[in-house]
C-alpha positions as CSV (number, residue, x, y, z in Angstrom):
1,X,0.1,0.0,0.3
2,X,3.0,2.4,1.1
3,X,4.6,2.0,-2.5
4,X,0.8,3.4,-4.4
5,X,2.4,6.7,-6.1
6,X,-1.0,8.5,-4.6
7,X,1.1,7.5,-1.1
8,X,4.2,8.5,-1.8
9,X,4.4,10.7,0.6
10,X,2.1,10.6,2.9
11,X,3.3,10.1,6.7
12,X,2.5,7.0,8.1
13,X,1.2,7.2,11.8
14,X,1.2,4.2,13.8
15,X,-1.5,3.7,16.6
16,X,0.4,1.4,18.9
17,X,-3.2,0.6,20.7
18,X,-4.8,-1.5,23.3
19,X,-2.1,-0.6,25.7
20,X,-3.9,-1.0,28.6
21,X,-4.0,-4.5,28.3
22,X,-1.7,-6.7,29.6
23,X,0.2,-8.7,26.9
24,X,0.0,-5.2,24.8
25,X,3.3,-5.0,22.4
26,X,5.3,-1.6,23.9
27,X,6.4,0.8,21.2
28,X,10.2,-0.6,20.3
29,X,8.6,-4.2,19.4
30,X,5.8,-2.9,17.2
31,X,8.1,-0.6,15.6
32,X,10.6,-3.4,15.5
33,X,8.2,-6.3,14.4
34,X,6.6,-3.5,11.5
35,X,10.0,-2.7,10.2
36,X,9.4,1.1,10.4
37,X,13.2,2.0,11.2
38,X,14.2,0.4,8.0
39,X,12.1,2.9,6.3
40,X,14.0,5.5,4.4
41,X,11.5,7.4,1.8
42,X,8.6,8.5,3.9
43,X,8.3,10.3,7.5
44,X,6.3,8.5,10.1
45,X,5.3,8.6,13.7
46,X,4.5,5.6,16.3
47,X,2.4,6.4,19.7
48,X,1.3,4.2,22.0
49,X,-2.6,4.7,22.8
50,X,-5.4,3.3,24.4
51,X,-8.7,4.0,22.7
52,X,-11.4,3.6,25.7
53,X,-9.3,5.7,27.8
54,X,-8.5,8.9,24.6
55,X,-4.7,8.4,25.9
56,X,-2.0,9.2,23.4
57,X,-4.5,10.2,21.3
58,X,-3.0,13.9,21.7
59,X,0.1,13.1,21.7
60,X,-0.2,11.7,18.0
61,X,-1.6,14.9,16.7
62,X,0.9,16.6,18.1
63,X,3.7,14.3,16.5
64,X,2.1,14.3,13.1
65,X,1.7,18.6,13.9
66,X,5.5,18.4,13.8
67,X,6.6,16.1,11.2
68,X,4.4,18.3,8.7
69,X,6.1,21.6,9.6
70,X,8.9,20.1,9.7
């Protein structure tokens, strides 16, 4: 999907959701499993989140804002 021409300049936002669950992967584990550190041709941002409480959602928006303004 990221290889599509229409998305070549899109920022990748990753929500590491369900952080309220005991077996949730950490941000580092999600980053590793998705191979985000190997992505060289696009900006990306990952944030631990919990949709039921809203934890981390504001931080995703701030992180996205910093990438867009850079």
